[in-house]
mmCIF file of the N, C-alpha and C atoms, coordinates in Angstrom:
data_MODEL
# 
_entry.id   MODEL 
# 
loop_
_atom_site.group_PDB 
_atom_site.id 
_atom_site.type_symbol 
_atom_site.label_atom_id 
_atom_site.label_alt_id 
_atom_site.label_comp_id 
_atom_site.label_asym_id 
_atom_site.label_entity_id 
_atom_site.label_seq_id 
_atom_site.pdbx_PDB_ins_code 
_atom_site.Cartn_x 
_atom_site.Cartn_y 
_atom_site.Cartn_z 
_atom_site.occupancy 
_atom_site.B_iso_or_equiv 
_atom_site.pdbx_formal_charge 
_atom_site.auth_seq_id 
_atom_site.auth_comp_id 
_atom_site.auth_asym_id 
_atom_site.auth_atom_id 
_atom_site.pdbx_PDB_model_num 
ATOM 1   N N  . MET A 1 1  ? -11.410 -4.404 7.796   1.00 0.00 ? 1  MET A N  1 
ATOM 2   C CA . MET A 1 1  ? -10.615 -4.425 6.930   1.00 0.00 ? 1  MET A CA 1 
ATOM 3   C C  . MET A 1 1  ? -9.215  -5.409 6.931   1.00 0.00 ? 1  MET A C  1 
ATOM 4   N N  . THR A 1 2  ? -8.829  -6.155 6.186   1.00 0.00 ? 2  THR A N  1 
ATOM 5   C CA . THR A 1 2  ? -6.664  -6.272 6.216   1.00 0.00 ? 2  THR A CA 1 
ATOM 6   C C  . THR A 1 2  ? -6.449  -5.999 5.606   1.00 0.00 ? 2  THR A C  1 
ATOM 7   N N  . MET A 1 3  ? -4.962  -6.219 6.084   1.00 0.00 ? 3  MET A N  1 
ATOM 8   C CA . MET A 1 3  ? -4.147  -5.823 5.841   1.00 0.00 ? 3  MET A CA 1 
ATOM 9   C C  . MET A 1 3  ? -3.691  -5.132 4.019   1.00 0.00 ? 3  MET A C  1 
ATOM 10  N N  . PHE A 1 4  ? -4.118  -6.245 3.116   1.00 0.00 ? 4  PHE A N  1 
ATOM 11  C CA . PHE A 1 4  ? -3.740  -6.072 2.298   1.00 0.00 ? 4  PHE A CA 1 
ATOM 12  C C  . PHE A 1 4  ? -5.016  -4.605 1.533   1.00 0.00 ? 4  PHE A C  1 
ATOM 13  N N  . THR A 1 5  ? -6.477  -5.006 2.058   1.00 0.00 ? 5  THR A N  1 
ATOM 14  C CA . THR A 1 5  ? -7.046  -3.919 1.515   1.00 0.00 ? 5  THR A CA 1 
ATOM 15  C C  . THR A 1 5  ? -7.042  -3.057 2.233   1.00 0.00 ? 5  THR A C  1 
ATOM 16  N N  . ILE A 1 6  ? -6.134  -2.444 3.557   1.00 0.00 ? 6  ILE A N  1 
ATOM 17  C CA . ILE A 1 6  ? -6.319  -1.454 3.351   1.00 0.00 ? 6  ILE A CA 1 
ATOM 18  C C  . ILE A 1 6  ? -4.434  -1.144 2.926   1.00 0.00 ? 6  ILE A C  1 
ATOM 19  N N  . LEU A 1 7  ? -4.155  -1.019 2.515   1.00 0.00 ? 7  LEU A N  1 
ATOM 20  C CA . LEU A 1 7  ? -3.550  -0.660 2.030   1.00 0.00 ? 7  LEU A CA 1 
ATOM 21  C C  . LEU A 1 7  ? -3.366  -0.907 0.327   1.00 0.00 ? 7  LEU A C  1 
ATOM 22  N N  . GLY A 1 8  ? -4.254  -1.749 -0.285  1.00 0.00 ? 8  GLY A N  1 
ATOM 23  C CA . GLY A 1 8  ? -4.560  -0.743 -1.778  1.00 0.00 ? 8  GLY A CA 1 
ATOM 24  C C  . GLY A 1 8  ? -5.572  0.653  -1.305  1.00 0.00 ? 8  GLY A C  1 
ATOM 25  N N  . VAL A 1 9  ? -6.450  0.229  -0.690  1.00 0.00 ? 9  VAL A N  1 
ATOM 26  C CA . VAL A 1 9  ? -7.360  2.270  -0.442  1.00 0.00 ? 9  VAL A CA 1 
ATOM 27  C C  . VAL A 1 9  ? -5.999  2.695  -0.426  1.00 0.00 ? 9  VAL A C  1 
ATOM 28  N N  . LEU A 1 10 ? -5.259  2.995  0.413   1.00 0.00 ? 10 LEU A N  1 
ATOM 29  C CA . LEU A 1 10 ? -4.178  4.158  0.558   1.00 0.00 ? 10 LEU A CA 1 
ATOM 30  C C  . LEU A 1 10 ? -3.669  4.042  -0.896  1.00 0.00 ? 10 LEU A C  1 
ATOM 31  N N  . VAL A 1 11 ? -3.367  3.297  -1.453  1.00 0.00 ? 11 VAL A N  1 
ATOM 32  C CA . VAL A 1 11 ? -2.750  3.631  -3.319  1.00 0.00 ? 11 VAL A CA 1 
ATOM 33  C C  . VAL A 1 11 ? -4.141  3.990  -3.513  1.00 0.00 ? 11 VAL A C  1 
ATOM 34  N N  . PHE A 1 12 ? -4.959  3.575  -3.712  1.00 0.00 ? 12 PHE A N  1 
ATOM 35  C CA . PHE A 1 12 ? -6.349  4.379  -4.928  1.00 0.00 ? 12 PHE A CA 1 
ATOM 36  C C  . PHE A 1 12 ? -6.068  5.082  -4.395  1.00 0.00 ? 12 PHE A C  1 
ATOM 37  N N  . GLY A 1 13 ? -6.180  5.656  -2.969  1.00 0.00 ? 13 GLY A N  1 
ATOM 38  C CA . GLY A 1 13 ? -5.889  7.179  -2.677  1.00 0.00 ? 13 GLY A CA 1 
ATOM 39  C C  . GLY A 1 13 ? -4.869  8.036  -3.129  1.00 0.00 ? 13 GLY A C  1 
ATOM 40  N N  . LEU A 1 14 ? -3.523  7.448  -3.070  1.00 0.00 ? 14 LEU A N  1 
ATOM 41  C CA . LEU A 1 14 ? -2.469  8.112  -3.406  1.00 0.00 ? 14 LEU A CA 1 
ATOM 42  C C  . LEU A 1 14 ? -2.495  8.333  -4.548  1.00 0.00 ? 14 LEU A C  1 
ATOM 43  N N  . LEU A 1 15 ? -2.996  7.228  -6.292  1.00 0.00 ? 15 LEU A N  1 
ATOM 44  C CA . LEU A 1 15 ? -3.068  7.287  -7.156  1.00 0.00 ? 15 LEU A CA 1 
ATOM 45  C C  . LEU A 1 15 ? -4.419  9.246  -7.829  1.00 0.00 ? 15 LEU A C  1 
ATOM 46  N N  . LEU A 1 16 ? -5.142  9.052  -6.765  1.00 0.00 ? 16 LEU A N  1 
ATOM 47  C CA . LEU A 1 16 ? -6.177  10.002 -7.162  1.00 0.00 ? 16 LEU A CA 1 
ATOM 48  C C  . LEU A 1 16 ? -5.609  11.338 -6.876  1.00 0.00 ? 16 LEU A C  1 
ATOM 49  N N  . LEU A 1 17 ? -4.820  11.552 -5.289  1.00 0.00 ? 17 LEU A N  1 
ATOM 50  C CA . LEU A 1 17 ? -3.826  12.674 -5.626  1.00 0.00 ? 17 LEU A CA 1 
ATOM 51  C C  . LEU A 1 17 ? -3.008  12.505 -6.282  1.00 0.00 ? 17 LEU A C  1 
ATOM 52  N N  . GLY A 1 18 ? -2.543  11.572 -7.298  1.00 0.00 ? 18 GLY A N  1 
ATOM 53  C CA . GLY A 1 18 ? -1.361  12.038 -8.142  1.00 0.00 ? 18 GLY A CA 1 
ATOM 54  C C  . GLY A 1 18 ? -2.191  11.987 -10.044 1.00 0.00 ? 18 GLY A C  1 
ATOM 55  N N  . ILE A 1 19 ? -2.867  12.006 -9.720  1.00 0.00 ? 19 ILE A N  1 
ATOM 56  C CA . ILE A 1 19 ? -3.951  12.530 -10.766 1.00 0.00 ? 19 ILE A CA 1 
ATOM 57  C C  . ILE A 1 19 ? -4.430  13.345 -11.217 1.00 0.00 ? 19 ILE A C  1 
ATOM 58  N N  . GLY A 1 20 ? -5.501  13.632 -9.896  1.00 0.00 ? 20 GLY A N  1 
ATOM 59  C CA . GLY A 1 20 ? -5.856  15.107 -9.471  1.00 0.00 ? 20 GLY A CA 1 
ATOM 60  C C  . GLY A 1 20 ? -4.562  16.420 -9.580  1.00 0.00 ? 20 GLY A C  1 
ATOM 61  N N  . ALA A 1 21 ? -3.508  16.371 -9.052  1.00 0.00 ? 21 ALA A N  1 
ATOM 62  C CA . ALA A 1 21 ? -1.942  17.113 -9.125  1.00 0.00 ? 21 ALA A CA 1 
ATOM 63  C C  . ALA A 1 21 ? -2.372  17.093 -10.534 1.00 0.00 ? 21 ALA A C  1 
ATOM 64  N N  . VAL A 1 22 ? -1.904  16.343 -11.279 1.00 0.00 ? 22 VAL A N  1 
ATOM 65  C CA . VAL A 1 22 ? -1.346  16.286 -13.030 1.00 0.00 ? 22 VAL A CA 1 
ATOM 66  C C  . VAL A 1 22 ? -2.584  17.409 -13.956 1.00 0.00 ? 22 VAL A C  1 
ATOM 67  N N  . MET A 1 23 ? -3.356  16.747 -13.584 1.00 0.00 ? 23 MET A N  1 
ATOM 68  C CA . MET A 1 23 ? -4.839  17.248 -14.121 1.00 0.00 ? 23 MET A CA 1 
ATOM 69  C C  . MET A 1 23 ? -5.317  18.941 -13.531 1.00 0.00 ? 23 MET A C  1 
ATOM 70  N N  . LYS A 1 24 ? -5.040  19.208 -12.432 1.00 0.00 ? 24 LYS A N  1 
ATOM 71  C CA . LYS A 1 24 ? -4.836  20.152 -11.594 1.00 0.00 ? 24 LYS A CA 1 
ATOM 72  C C  . LYS A 1 24 ? -6.223  20.399 -11.400 1.00 0.00 ? 24 LYS A C  1 
ATOM 73  N N  . LYS A 1 25 ? -6.734  18.852 -11.253 1.00 0.00 ? 25 LYS A N  1 
ATOM 74  C CA . LYS A 1 25 ? -8.307  19.360 -10.957 1.00 0.00 ? 25 LYS A CA 1 
ATOM 75  C C  . LYS A 1 25 ? -8.747  18.897 -9.205  1.00 0.00 ? 25 LYS A C  1 
ATOM 76  N N  . ARG A 1 26 ? -8.153  20.078 -8.522  1.00 0.00 ? 26 ARG A N  1 
ATOM 77  C CA . ARG A 1 26 ? -8.654  20.183 -7.119  1.00 0.00 ? 26 ARG A CA 1 
ATOM 78  C C  . ARG A 1 26 ? -10.081 19.841 -6.573  1.00 0.00 ? 26 ARG A C  1 
ATOM 79  N N  . TRP A 1 27 ? -10.898 19.622 -7.445  1.00 0.00 ? 27 TRP A N  1 
ATOM 80  C CA . TRP A 1 27 ? -11.647 18.321 -7.037  1.00 0.00 ? 27 TRP A CA 1 
ATOM 81  C C  . TRP A 1 27 ? -11.316 17.011 -6.373  1.00 0.00 ? 27 TRP A C  1 
ATOM 82  N N  . LEU A 1 28 ? -10.910 16.609 -7.602  1.00 0.00 ? 28 LEU A N  1 
ATOM 83  C CA . LEU A 1 28 ? -10.191 15.402 -7.552  1.00 0.00 ? 28 LEU A CA 1 
ATOM 84  C C  . LEU A 1 28 ? -9.105  14.872 -6.613  1.00 0.00 ? 28 LEU A C  1 
ATOM 85  N N  . SER A 1 29 ? -8.395  15.918 -6.042  1.00 0.00 ? 29 SER A N  1 
ATOM 86  C CA . SER A 1 29 ? -7.348  16.270 -4.822  1.00 0.00 ? 29 SER A CA 1 
ATOM 87  C C  . SER A 1 29 ? -8.375  15.766 -3.885  1.00 0.00 ? 29 SER A C  1 
ATOM 88  N N  . ILE A 1 30 ? -8.636  17.141 -3.643  1.00 0.00 ? 30 ILE A N  1 
ATOM 89  C CA . ILE A 1 30 ? -9.864  16.876 -2.582  1.00 0.00 ? 30 ILE A CA 1 
ATOM 90  C C  . ILE A 1 30 ? -10.726 15.676 -1.625  1.00 0.00 ? 30 ILE A C  1 
ATOM 91  N N  . PHE A 1 31 ? -11.166 14.882 -3.041  1.00 0.00 ? 31 PHE A N  1 
ATOM 92  C CA . PHE A 1 31 ? -11.943 13.389 -3.071  1.00 0.00 ? 31 PHE A CA 1 
ATOM 93  C C  . PHE A 1 31 ? -10.980 12.837 -2.703  1.00 0.00 ? 31 PHE A C  1 
ATOM 94  N N  . SER A 1 32 ? -9.420  12.623 -2.498  1.00 0.00 ? 32 SER A N  1 
ATOM 95  C CA . SER A 1 32 ? -8.468  11.753 -2.593  1.00 0.00 ? 32 SER A CA 1 
ATOM 96  C C  . SER A 1 32 ? -8.281  11.578 -0.637  1.00 0.00 ? 32 SER A C  1 
ATOM 97  N N  . ILE A 1 33 ? -8.510  12.629 -0.637  1.00 0.00 ? 33 ILE A N  1 
ATOM 98  C CA . ILE A 1 33 ? -8.470  12.813 1.426   1.00 0.00 ? 33 ILE A CA 1 
ATOM 99  C C  . ILE A 1 33 ? -9.065  11.618 1.651   1.00 0.00 ? 33 ILE A C  1 
ATOM 100 N N  . VAL A 1 34 ? -10.175 11.535 0.904   1.00 0.00 ? 34 VAL A N  1 
ATOM 101 C CA . VAL A 1 34 ? -10.870 10.544 2.256   1.00 0.00 ? 34 VAL A CA 1 
ATOM 102 C C  . VAL A 1 34 ? -10.745 8.830  1.763   1.00 0.00 ? 34 VAL A C  1 
ATOM 103 N N  . PRO A 1 35 ? -10.396 8.567  1.206   1.00 0.00 ? 35 PRO A N  1 
ATOM 104 C CA . PRO A 1 35 ? -9.893  7.329  1.258   1.00 0.00 ? 35 PRO A CA 1 
ATOM 105 C C  . PRO A 1 35 ? -8.281  7.570  1.749   1.00 0.00 ? 35 PRO A C  1 
ATOM 106 N N  . ILE A 1 36 ? -7.618  7.637  1.367   1.00 0.00 ? 36 ILE A N  1 
ATOM 107 C CA . ILE A 1 36 ? -6.107  8.518  2.774   1.00 0.00 ? 36 ILE A CA 1 
ATOM 108 C C  . ILE A 1 36 ? -6.050  8.067  3.741   1.00 0.00 ? 36 ILE A C  1 
ATOM 109 N N  . ALA A 1 37 ? -6.981  9.035  4.515   1.00 0.00 ? 37 ALA A N  1 
ATOM 110 C CA . ALA A 1 37 ? -7.435  9.064  5.482   1.00 0.00 ? 37 ALA A CA 1 
ATOM 111 C C  . ALA A 1 37 ? -7.839  8.169  6.346   1.00 0.00 ? 37 ALA A C  1 
ATOM 112 N N  . ILE A 1 38 ? -8.904  7.158  5.498   1.00 0.00 ? 38 ILE A N  1 
ATOM 113 C CA . ILE A 1 38 ? -9.695  6.338  5.963   1.00 0.00 ? 38 ILE A CA 1 
ATOM 114 C C  . ILE A 1 38 ? -8.281  4.917  6.449   1.00 0.00 ? 38 ILE A C  1 
ATOM 115 N N  . ALA A 1 39 ? -8.082  5.153  5.247   1.00 0.00 ? 39 ALA A N  1 
ATOM 116 C CA . ALA A 1 39 ? -6.104  4.187  5.237   1.00 0.00 ? 39 ALA A CA 1 
ATOM 117 C C  . ALA A 1 39 ? -5.198  4.209  6.282   1.00 0.00 ? 39 ALA A C  1 
ATOM 118 N N  . VAL A 1 40 ? -4.941  5.324  6.923   1.00 0.00 ? 40 VAL A N  1 
ATOM 119 C CA . VAL A 1 40 ? -4.073  5.768  7.459   1.00 0.00 ? 40 VAL A CA 1 
ATOM 120 C C  . VAL A 1 40 ? -4.498  5.006  8.770   1.00 0.00 ? 40 VAL A C  1 
ATOM 121 N N  . GLY A 1 41 ? -6.500  5.112  9.641   1.00 0.00 ? 41 GLY A N  1 
ATOM 122 C CA . GLY A 1 41 ? -6.618  5.495  9.731   1.00 0.00 ? 41 GLY A CA 1 
ATOM 123 C C  . GLY A 1 41 ? -7.038  4.245  10.325  1.00 0.00 ? 41 GLY A C  1 
ATOM 124 N N  . GLN A 1 42 ? -6.734  3.525  10.104  1.00 0.00 ? 42 GLN A N  1 
ATOM 125 C CA . GLN A 1 42 ? -7.328  2.067  10.211  1.00 0.00 ? 42 GLN A CA 1 
ATOM 126 C C  . GLN A 1 42 ? -5.601  1.126  10.119  1.00 0.00 ? 42 GLN A C  1 
ATOM 127 N N  . LEU A 1 43 ? -4.827  1.801  9.190   1.00 0.00 ? 43 LEU A N  1 
ATOM 128 C CA . LEU A 1 43 ? -3.180  1.297  10.081  1.00 0.00 ? 43 LEU A CA 1 
ATOM 129 C C  . LEU A 1 43 ? -2.966  1.777  11.839  1.00 0.00 ? 43 LEU A C  1 
ATOM 130 N N  . ALA A 1 44 ? -3.638  2.639  12.095  1.00 0.00 ? 44 ALA A N  1 
ATOM 131 C CA . ALA A 1 44 ? -3.008  3.629  13.657  1.00 0.00 ? 44 ALA A CA 1 
ATOM 132 C C  . ALA A 1 44 ? -4.270  2.183  14.978  1.00 0.00 ? 44 ALA A C  1 
ATOM 133 N N  . PHE A 1 45 ? -4.993  2.284  13.664  1.00 0.00 ? 45 PHE A N  1 
ATOM 134 C CA . PHE A 1 45 ? -6.242  1.005  14.956  1.00 0.00 ? 45 PHE A CA 1 
ATOM 135 C C  . PHE A 1 45 ? -5.293  -0.028 14.516  1.00 0.00 ? 45 PHE A C  1 
ATOM 136 N N  . LEU A 1 46 ? -4.748  -0.678 13.828  1.00 0.00 ? 46 LEU A N  1 
ATOM 137 C CA . LEU A 1 46 ? -4.216  -2.085 14.395  1.00 0.00 ? 46 LEU A CA 1 
ATOM 138 C C  . LEU A 1 46 ? -3.331  -1.337 14.293  1.00 0.00 ? 46 LEU A C  1 
ATOM 139 N N  . PHE A 1 47 ? -2.333  -0.559 15.144  1.00 0.00 ? 47 PHE A N  1 
ATOM 140 C CA . PHE A 1 47 ? -0.905  -0.594 14.917  1.00 0.00 ? 47 PHE A CA 1 
ATOM 141 C C  . PHE A 1 47 ? -1.433  -0.470 17.413  1.00 0.00 ? 47 PHE A C  1 
ATOM 142 N N  . LEU A 1 48 ? -2.414  -0.079 16.892  1.00 0.00 ? 48 LEU A N  1 
ATOM 143 C CA . LEU A 1 48 ? -2.341  0.074  18.680  1.00 0.00 ? 48 LEU A CA 1 
ATOM 144 C C  . LEU A 1 48 ? -3.277  -0.559 19.265  1.00 0.00 ? 48 LEU A C  1 
ATOM 145 N N  . MET A 1 49 ? -3.907  -1.776 18.319  1.00 0.00 ? 49 MET A N  1 
ATOM 146 C CA . MET A 1 49 ? -4.345  -2.605 19.292  1.00 0.00 ? 49 MET A CA 1 
ATOM 147 C C  . MET A 1 49 ? -3.367  -4.314 19.097  1.00 0.00 ? 49 MET A C  1 
ATOM 148 N N  . GLY A 1 50 ? -2.092  -4.008 18.594  1.00 0.00 ? 50 GLY A N  1 
ATOM 149 C CA . GLY A 1 50 ? -0.832  -4.718 18.233  1.00 0.00 ? 50 GLY A CA 1 
ATOM 150 C C  . GLY A 1 50 ? -0.210  -4.315 19.741  1.00 0.00 ? 50 GLY A C  1 
ATOM 151 N N  . MET A 1 51 ? -0.728  -3.080 19.713  1.00 0.00 ? 51 MET A N  1 
ATOM 152 C CA . MET A 1 51 ? 0.099   -2.967 21.402  1.00 0.00 ? 51 MET A CA 1 
ATOM 153 C C  . MET A 1 51 ? 0.174   -3.820 22.519  1.00 0.00 ? 51 MET A C  1 
# 
């Protein structure tokens, strides 16, 4: 994944989290954890590769 793709997935997850909170849809907020976790994991992996 490129850096822009990772950031796009992170923004998508945060948008889902925000929409789920505003619409009070618990399942949407729970589902948003998946792209956020993927993006954070990929960012950590890239950071560790750079060290």
